[in-house]
N, C-alpha and C positions, 0 to 999 in steps of 0.2 A: 867222299867217293861216291860216284855215281851208282845208281842202283842198275845192276845189269839185268838183261832180259833174254829170257828163252821162249821161243816159240814153239811147242811140242806137238807131234803129230802130223808133220808136214808130208805130204803124199804127192805133191805135183809141183811142176815148174813154176805155175802161177803164184802158189803160196810162198815157195822158196823166195822168189824174186821178191814179193811182198816185203817178206821179213829181212831181206838184204837192202832194199830201199827204205826200208822205215828205221834202219841201224840196230837191228836186233844183235845180241851177241852171239847167241846159240840158235842153232834149228835143230830140232828133236825129229829123228826116225825111228818109228816104232817096229821092231821086230818081235811082235807078238801076235799071231794068226788071228785069235779071237777079237780083236781090236778092230772097229771099224776104221781105223788109222793106219793099220798095218800096211807095212811095203813090202813088195816083193824083192826078190834078188835084182832084177832087173831094173826097177824103180829106183832101188838104193843106190844102184851104180850111176844111174842118171843123174840123181839128186846129189850124190857124192860129188860127182866131177863138177857139177853146176856150182856148188857151195864152195869148192875148192879156192882159198885165198879170198873169200869175201865173208864167211862166217864159219864159226866153230860147229862142227858135226857132232851130235850126241846120239849115239845108239842106245835105245831103250829095250831091255830086255825083262823078261819075267821067268824066272827059275830056268833059264836057258841052258843047254849042255855047252861043254866046249866046243865041239864041233859046230853048233849053231852060230855061237858067237863068233869063231874064228871066220866063218865064211862071211858073217855080216861086216865085221872089220875090214876084210880084204875088198869086198865089193863097195861097200860104203865110204872107205877110206876114212873111216872114224878118227876123231879127236879124241873122244870121250866116251867112256861106258857108264850108262846109267842103269843100276839095278833096282827092279820095281817088285821083286818077289819077296820069298822068304830067306834069301840069301844070309847066311851067318857071316859074322866075322870073318872066321877062317876062311869061308867060301871067297867071301870078298877081298880078301889078303891074297888068295892064290891066284884069283883073275888078274889083280893089279900086276903081281908077279909075272904072270904068263904073258900077258898082252903089252905090258908095258906102257899101258896109259892109265891117265886119271881117270879114278872111278868115282861115281856119285851113287850114293846109297839113299834110297828113298825109305823114308819111315812113315808108317800111317798113323795119323795121331787122332784120337778122341779126348785124351786127358792128358794130364800134367805127367802122368807116370810114363806115358809113350815118349815123351820127350827126353825123358832121362836115359833112355835105351842109345842116345846118340853116343854116349860116352863109351858105349862097347865097342863102337867102331873107331875109336881115337887112332889106333894104330893100323886099321885095315882099309878105310875109306880117305879119299882127299876131300870128300864134301859130302854133307847131308842134305838132303832135300824132304822137309816137313810137309806131307802132303795129308789130306782128309782121308780118315778110314772111310772106306765105301762100304754100303751094305754088303753083307754075307751073299755070296752067289754071283755078285756084279764083278765088272772090271776093277781092276786094282787102282786106276787113275782115269782121269778124263771124263768124270762123271758130274762134274760142277758143283760137287759137294765141297762144302768149307767148313772147318772147325774154328774154335773160339780162339781169334787172333792174340787176345789179351795173355794166353798161356805162354807166348812168347816174349812179352813184354819184358824188356831188359836181359834176355838171353845171351848169355856169353858162354859158347860150346868149346870143346877142344879141336873142333873141326870146323873148317868154313861151311856156312849153310846158305839154304835157300828156301823159299815159300811158294808151295803151289797148292791148287784145290780152290774152285770156285771164285777165281780172280779174273776180273774182267776191267775194260776201261773205266766204267762207273764207280768201281770200288777199289782200285787198285792203290790210289793216294790214302785212303782209309788203312789198308793193309799194310804198307810202307810206315805210315805213321805209328800203328799199333806196334809193329814188331822190329822195326828198323832192318828189315830184310836187305842184305846185300845182292840178293839175287830174286826175281820173280820168275815164275814159271806158269805160262798160260795155254792152254789147249782149247778145251770146249768155250771158254769165254771169248775165243776171237773166230766162232764158227757160225755159219749160217743154218747147218744142220749138222748132226754128227759125222765128222771124217771130212767135211767141206769146209775149208778155209775161207774167210772173209778178207780181201785186201784191205776194204776200208776199215773192218775192225782191227785188223794188225796195226796199221798205220795209226789207228786212234788209240790202241793200247798202249804203243811205245811213247807218242805224244803225252799221254797221261802220266807215264812212269817218269818221263823227263821233266813234268812240270810239279810232280809231288815234292 
């Protein structure tokens, strides 16, 4: 089965169109104000409508309230919720039940012990995203940090999963070969500067994934 592709942190129509043209599977919209990739309600509405029928819309949240998520789901016409904070299995399951959407839970990885946490979400999340643990006091993702991909060699978990953290067109083939990741998620690796997606880099990344 072909490795699926998520382009995260899309903020404008040009980047979204590039992801669609490159045949990415998912577009990620960040609903976390401290991030340079965060979208406003107006931007989310425009992007959500533009993506409709072309690419799946993933909303990224960090310890958000139910109200914040409800607004984002409505304006962005989201297809998937991605939780990138300290959401517990109970919280994850509750959000899946409330919104009736697939829920992805991102886990910060630095060691093998971190990977074992995926089993805690067996009955709560539809998908686990293994991302690199970022330095304390920084953003929880999108920092271009990677972990030791060999930690996932031969991984067979209880929930579908994907790989994020420090991936770009130059190393994505290695990432897939090392882990067998069914999905790869890129953000800073297709940017010219933080928060600014590069259409050429998006195209190159998607080509590299399909050639891997």
